[in-house]
Backbone as CSV, one residue per row, in Angstrom:
resi,resn,N_x,N_y,N_z,CA_x,CA_y,CA_z,C_x,C_y,C_z
1,MET,1.009,-1.299,0.086,0.176,0.021,-0.143,0.993,1.181,0.073
2,LYS,2.111,1.153,0.049,3.378,2.078,0.039,2.800,3.013,-1.059
3,GLU,3.015,2.364,-2.227,2.453,3.309,-3.297,1.170,4.312,-3.546
4,LEU,0.242,3.752,-2.796,-0.656,4.735,-2.850,-0.589,6.098,-1.884
5,SER,0.471,6.353,-1.127,0.805,7.404,-0.525,1.379,8.665,-1.529
6,ASN,1.530,8.325,-2.750,1.711,9.138,-3.828,0.700,10.594,-3.743
7,LYS,1.408,11.395,-4.087,0.591,12.553,-3.808,-0.298,13.098,-5.275
8,LYS,-0.692,12.072,-6.082,-1.444,12.002,-7.138,-2.831,11.560,-6.497
9,TYR,-2.711,10.694,-5.279,-4.046,9.931,-5.043,-4.450,11.011,-3.710
10,ASN,-5.790,10.989,-3.670,-6.512,11.948,-2.580,-7.165,10.714,-1.744
11,HIS,-7.026,11.164,-0.181,-7.153,10.157,0.707,-8.316,10.909,1.533
12,SER,-9.431,9.996,1.647,-10.550,10.299,2.946,-10.528,9.013,3.813
13,ASN,-11.546,9.159,4.725,-11.532,7.728,5.870,-11.777,6.567,5.101
14,THR,-12.196,6.219,4.264,-12.394,4.922,3.350,-12.154,4.736,2.230
15,ILE,-11.555,5.596,1.460,-11.175,5.531,-0.011,-9.715,6.564,-0.158
16,VAL,-9.210,5.749,-0.899,-8.196,6.354,-1.923,-8.375,6.481,-3.218
17,TYR,-8.368,7.553,-3.841,-9.015,7.953,-5.294,-8.210,8.960,-6.091
18,THR,-8.152,9.016,-7.392,-8.110,9.922,-8.329,-9.265,10.058,-8.897
19,ASN,-9.939,10.983,-8.941,-11.245,11.387,-9.916,-11.272,12.687,-10.389
20,GLN,-10.676,12.524,-11.910,-10.518,13.894,-12.461,-10.828,13.513,-13.971
21,PHE,-11.503,14.814,-14.329,-12.193,14.878,-15.599,-12.192,16.107,-16.411
22,HIS,-11.833,15.774,-17.551,-11.939,17.090,-18.660,-13.238,17.136,-19.086
23,ILE,-13.858,18.546,-18.954,-15.110,18.997,-19.426,-15.110,19.803,-20.429
24,ILE,-15.620,19.928,-21.477,-15.841,21.286,-22.250,-17.118,21.068,-22.480
25,PHE,-17.992,22.340,-22.344,-19.228,22.647,-22.836,-19.290,24.163,-23.467
26,CYS,-20.249,24.509,-24.544,-20.210,25.789,-25.415,-21.596,26.100,-25.143
27,PRO,-21.490,27.669,-25.394,-22.876,28.470,-25.458,-23.350,27.637,-26.713
28,LYS,-24.894,28.196,-26.691,-25.927,27.834,-27.610,-25.219,27.918,-29.138
29,TYR,-25.720,27.408,-30.290,-24.974,27.973,-31.256,-23.343,27.990,-31.456
30,ARG,-22.797,27.671,-30.515,-21.414,28.108,-30.109,-21.069,29.827,-30.697
31,LYS,-21.846,30.515,-30.059,-21.797,32.039,-30.228,-20.549,32.184,-29.316
32,LYS,-19.938,33.073,-29.991,-18.564,34.058,-29.371,-19.067,34.666,-28.297
33,VAL,-19.907,34.541,-27.204,-20.020,35.104,-26.342,-19.356,35.453,-24.800
34,LEU,-18.225,34.701,-24.649,-17.688,34.093,-23.508,-16.425,35.152,-23.745
35,ILE,-16.516,36.584,-23.419,-15.494,37.690,-23.516,-15.557,38.786,-22.755
36,ASN,-14.362,39.231,-22.527,-14.374,40.427,-21.815,-15.076,40.065,-20.389
37,GLU,-15.843,41.108,-19.978,-16.377,41.053,-18.377,-17.413,39.697,-18.273
38,ILE,-18.105,39.270,-19.223,-18.846,37.896,-19.169,-17.531,36.644,-18.927
39,LYS,-16.681,36.849,-19.634,-15.920,35.888,-19.407,-15.149,35.636,-17.634
40,ASP,-14.772,36.961,-17.342,-14.232,37.158,-15.949,-15.642,36.912,-14.783
41,GLU,-16.649,37.095,-15.221,-17.691,36.750,-14.488,-17.974,35.315,-14.187
42,LEU,-17.843,34.529,-15.429,-18.152,33.276,-15.216,-16.764,32.473,-14.664
43,GLU,-15.772,33.129,-14.851,-14.618,32.421,-14.363,-15.005,32.660,-12.597
44,MET,-15.207,33.698,-12.183,-15.564,33.866,-10.528,-16.787,32.946,-10.419
45,ILE,-17.928,33.047,-10.839,-19.036,31.736,-10.813,-18.575,30.453,-10.548
46,ILE,-17.568,29.855,-11.379,-16.908,28.675,-11.377,-16.040,28.521,-10.101
47,ASN,-15.267,29.390,-10.181,-14.461,29.226,-8.771,-15.163,29.540,-7.370
48,ASN,-16.514,30.083,-7.327,-17.162,30.070,-6.237,-17.946,28.752,-6.299
49,LEU,-18.609,28.464,-7.262,-19.054,27.051,-7.114,-18.174,25.811,-6.660
50,SER,-17.031,26.054,-7.055,-16.047,24.671,-6.578,-15.743,24.955,-5.405
51,LYS,-15.892,25.767,-4.459,-15.884,25.925,-3.000,-17.120,25.348,-2.364
52,GLU,-17.944,26.059,-3.091,-19.566,25.445,-2.462,-19.890,24.003,-2.660
53,LEU,-19.243,23.720,-3.707,-19.676,21.826,-4.122,-18.659,20.942,-3.813
54,ASP,-17.658,21.676,-3.489,-16.324,21.061,-2.985,-15.704,20.095,-3.983
55,PHE,-15.528,20.957,-5.173,-14.398,20.052,-6.019,-13.332,21.172,-6.452
56,GLU,-12.394,20.469,-7.032,-10.974,20.916,-7.271,-11.012,21.602,-8.657
57,ILE,-10.561,22.508,-9.076,-10.407,23.074,-10.481,-8.679,23.265,-10.763
58,LYS,-8.457,21.981,-11.647,-6.928,21.867,-11.820,-6.579,22.712,-13.119
59,SER,-7.376,23.001,-13.822,-7.159,23.892,-14.679,-8.627,24.447,-15.501
60,MET,-8.647,25.604,-15.910,-9.715,26.293,-16.467,-9.167,27.304,-17.703
61,ASN,-9.922,27.352,-18.552,-9.789,28.024,-20.187,-10.970,28.239,-20.527
62,ILE,-11.312,29.627,-20.539,-12.607,30.148,-20.817,-12.235,30.896,-22.540
63,MET,-12.823,29.860,-23.496,-12.436,30.459,-24.847,-13.893,31.406,-25.206
64,PRO,-13.687,32.258,-26.190,-14.993,32.920,-26.538,-16.133,32.001,-26.850
65,ASP,-15.980,31.019,-27.663,-17.157,30.002,-27.662,-17.133,28.626,-27.186
66,HIS,-16.191,28.425,-26.234,-16.191,27.002,-25.482,-15.738,27.163,-24.046
67,VAL,-15.869,26.128,-23.240,-15.281,26.228,-21.626,-14.358,25.035,-21.558
68,HIS,-13.180,24.771,-21.194,-12.500,23.743,-20.912,-12.239,23.809,-19.252
69,LEU,-12.555,22.668,-18.930,-12.384,22.805,-17.062,-11.788,21.169,-17.043
70,PHE,-10.624,21.173,-16.171,-9.968,20.085,-15.378,-10.422,19.907,-14.191
71,LEU,-11.218,19.159,-13.865,-11.914,18.735,-12.402,-11.292,17.915,-11.585
72,SER,-11.349,17.901,-10.423,-11.025,16.647,-9.656,-12.315,16.645,-8.472
73,PHE,-12.697,15.519,-8.016,-13.887,15.357,-6.740,-14.068,14.219,-6.275
74,HIS,-14.384,14.253,-5.079,-14.746,13.214,-4.644,-15.669,12.016,-5.336
75,PRO,-15.328,10.799,-5.455,-16.342,10.123,-5.885,-17.700,9.603,-5.788
76,LYS,-17.803,10.229,-4.579,-19.419,10.137,-4.109,-20.145,11.273,-4.659
77,LYS,-19.597,12.396,-5.221,-20.108,13.257,-5.930,-20.193,13.057,-7.739
78,HIS,-21.613,13.324,-8.168,-21.861,13.299,-9.469,-21.488,13.910,-10.461
79,ILE,-20.737,13.686,-11.560,-20.318,14.552,-12.349,-21.343,15.702,-13.192
80,HIS,-22.477,14.868,-13.377,-23.605,15.563,-14.058,-24.424,16.550,-13.328
81,LEU,-24.099,16.288,-12.157,-24.762,17.160,-10.966,-23.734,18.841,-10.886
82,ILE,-22.250,18.409,-10.753,-21.380,19.374,-10.847,-21.579,20.011,-12.372
83,ILE,-21.775,19.761,-13.510,-21.879,20.275,-14.510,-23.174,21.040,-14.787
84,LYS,-24.309,20.445,-14.114,-25.673,21.242,-14.064,-25.546,22.484,-13.143
85,ALA,-24.831,22.413,-12.281,-24.729,23.543,-11.212,-24.152,24.675,-11.863
86,ILE,-22.918,24.442,-12.656,-22.203,25.073,-13.048,-22.862,26.098,-14.426
87,LYS,-23.385,25.249,-15.211,-24.029,25.747,-16.476,-25.670,26.372,-15.910
88,GLY,-26.242,25.832,-15.193,-27.378,26.389,-14.391,-27.318,27.583,-13.796
89,ARG,-26.347,27.653,-12.724,-25.970,29.133,-12.073,-25.330,30.121,-12.841
90,SER,-24.460,29.972,-13.716,-23.866,30.807,-14.629,-24.786,31.106,-15.427
91,SER,-25.955,30.265,-16.107,-26.692,30.716,-16.956,-27.505,31.938,-16.586
92,ARG,-28.034,31.871,-15.221,-28.836,32.802,-14.603,-28.194,33.874,-14.234
93,ILE,-27.185,33.650,-13.790,-26.585,35.065,-13.233,-26.119,35.925,-14.223
94,LEU,-25.384,35.442,-15.532,-25.080,35.933,-16.598,-26.182,36.556,-17.299
95,ARG,-27.091,35.798,-17.592,-28.455,36.374,-18.285,-29.007,37.551,-17.962
96,GLU,-29.039,37.438,-16.280,-29.638,38.656,-15.584,-28.891,39.993,-15.596
97,LYS,-27.202,39.781,-15.385,-26.637,40.822,-15.626,-26.256,41.771,-16.812
98,TYR,-26.290,40.628,-17.910,-25.961,40.968,-19.289,-27.209,40.605,-20.057
99,PRO,-28.187,41.667,-20.208,-29.396,41.287,-20.779,-28.930,41.222,-22.418
100,SER,-28.113,41.090,-22.955,-27.776,41.089,-24.408,-27.513,39.813,-24.427
101,LEU,-27.106,38.986,-23.648,-26.964,37.398,-23.676,-28.485,36.827,-24.044
102,LYS,-29.723,37.516,-23.495,-31.017,37.162,-23.686,-31.469,37.379,-25.137
103,SER,-30.987,38.184,-25.831,-31.520,38.769,-27.053,-30.441,37.945,-28.250
104,ARG,-29.498,37.436,-27.948,-28.714,36.769,-28.813,-28.767,35.474,-29.025
105,ILE,-29.005,34.944,-27.935,-29.477,33.493,-27.981,-30.323,32.784,-27.046
106,PRO,-31.152,32.278,-27.049,-32.328,31.608,-26.499,-32.338,31.098,-25.104
107,SER,-30.993,30.397,-24.936,-30.268,29.850,-23.803,-28.880,30.090,-23.750
108,LEU,-28.341,30.197,-22.717,-26.878,30.395,-22.542,-26.324,29.270,-23.163
109,TRP,-26.127,28.241,-22.547,-25.568,26.929,-22.995,-26.432,25.790,-24.015
110,SER,-25.688,25.196,-24.413,-26.175,24.151,-25.306,-26.405,22.979,-24.331
111,ARG,-27.230,22.048,-24.814,-27.727,20.978,-23.715,-26.529,19.687,-23.531
112,SER,-25.797,19.567,-24.441,-24.820,18.903,-24.179,-23.536,19.314,-23.804
113,TYR,-22.461,18.204,-23.517,-21.274,18.745,-23.008,-20.031,17.473,-23.190
114,PHE,-19.207,17.687,-23.209,-18.143,16.513,-23.519,-17.556,16.285,-22.046
115,SER,-17.329,14.824,-21.443,-16.462,14.685,-20.480,-15.922,13.238,-20.399
116,CYS,-14.389,13.640,-20.217,-13.389,12.644,-20.277,-12.726,12.140,-19.019
117,SER,-12.708,10.903,-18.698,-11.965,10.839,-17.198,-10.705,10.941,-17.408
118,VAL,-9.640,11.335,-16.817,-8.263,11.331,-16.991,-7.485,11.140,-15.582
119,GLY,-6.556,9.990,-16.357,-5.473,9.247,-15.317,-4.686,10.248,-15.036
120,HIS,-3.946,9.857,-13.702,-2.826,10.969,-13.390,-1.843,10.685,-14.503
121,VAL,-1.563,9.708,-15.395,-0.539,9.864,-16.419,-0.411,10.831,-17.612
122,ASN,-2.041,11.207,-17.535,-2.527,11.849,-18.442,-2.656,13.547,-18.055
123,GLU,-2.582,13.760,-16.769,-2.685,14.864,-16.164,-1.931,16.028,-16.919
124,ASP,-0.753,15.746,-16.988,0.056,17.116,-17.501,-0.467,17.136,-19.036
125,THR,-0.624,16.581,-19.703,-0.998,16.569,-21.008,-2.251,17.329,-21.255
126,VAL,-3.242,16.586,-20.241,-4.473,18.023,-20.264,-4.301,19.371,-20.145
127,GLN,-3.761,19.412,-18.816,-3.299,20.746,-18.538,-2.643,21.522,-19.442
128,LYS,-1.709,20.943,-20.068,-1.057,21.830,-21.217,-2.159,21.986,-22.628
129,TYR,-2.773,21.376,-22.994,-3.855,21.029,-23.846,-4.411,22.521,-23.875
130,ILE,-5.272,22.495,-22.340,-6.198,23.336,-21.885,-5.464,24.836,-22.257
131,GLU,-4.853,24.721,-21.255,-3.789,26.325,-21.203,-3.060,26.837,-22.499
132,ASN,-2.694,25.920,-23.424,-2.351,26.326,-24.808,-3.659,26.650,-25.777
133,GLN,-4.833,26.515,-25.549,-5.926,26.716,-26.324,-5.842,28.294,-26.884
134,LYS,-5.285,29.211,-25.951,-5.289,30.518,-26.571,-4.390,30.967,-27.574
135,LYS,-3.349,29.951,-27.705,-2.203,30.236,-28.471,-2.482,29.718,-30.053
């Protein structure tokens, strides 16, 4: 069990785990609306939700027409509920604060998302990929 003490694993009372996901989701019709203060506000909303729902953001990159997240969380948590919370809360807040979002698209987010589990071997690759999206 010595190899399980590696820093790449999380420990709780009854479980040792690595539970990481690469998530991508897009605004409706892939509109390029995630810019300037909307982008900054979205980042703040996601950071606040990470504290509230107890998940770790290992990497985040908000592009004008999509969002990349690299998340880690306890296996008892459900990924679809985390994504639902992020998309739901951000849609409500951003559409209230920026009425132009209501007039440009019928809803902020498309209904779908991409999710892929990431083992610790691929962690650096995913982080570099997300961080290099701007280049």
